[in-house]
C-alpha positions in Angstrom: 91.4 -48.8 23.2 92.5 -46.5 26.0 94.3 -44.2 23.5 91.2 -43.8 21.4 89.1 -43.0 24.5 91.6 -40.3 25.6 91.6 -38.8 22.1 87.8 -38.8 22.1 87.7 -37.1 25.5 90.3 -34.5 24.4 88.4 -33.7 21.3 85.2 -33.3 23.3 86.9 -30.9 25.7 88.4 -28.9 22.8 85.0 -28.6 21.1 83.4 -27.5 24.4 86.1 -24.9 24.8 85.4 -23.6 21.3 81.7 -23.5 21.9 81.9 -21.7 25.2 84.6 -19.2 24.2 82.0 -16.5 23.3 79.6 -17.1 26.2 79.5 -15.2 29.4 81.3 -16.9 32.3 79.6 -18.7 35.0 80.6 -15.9 37.4 78.3 -13.6 35.6 78.3 -11.4 32.6 78.0 -8.1 34.4 80.8 -5.7 33.5 80.4 -2.3 35.1 81.1 0.7 33.0 84.4 2.6 33.5 83.9 5.8 35.6 84.2 8.9 33.5 86.9 10.2 35.8 89.1 7.2 34.9 88.4 7.6 31.2 89.4 11.3 31.3 92.6 10.4 33.3 93.5 7.8 30.7 92.8 10.3 27.8 95.1 12.9 29.5 97.9 10.3 29.9 97.6 9.2 26.3 97.7 12.7 25.0 100.8 13.4 27.1 102.6 10.4 25.6 101.7 11.3 22.0 102.9 14.9 22.4 
């Protein structure tokens, strides 16, 4: 009895995790854009590495 209850609860938690995997978090879905200065800096570093 207890084992089947634990299995059912685990299954429920796993399903909830799969369902919520693509949803925004409860902390908010706001993701600020990356400042252009940082994008350019990263591009420069990547080009130096590939040279």
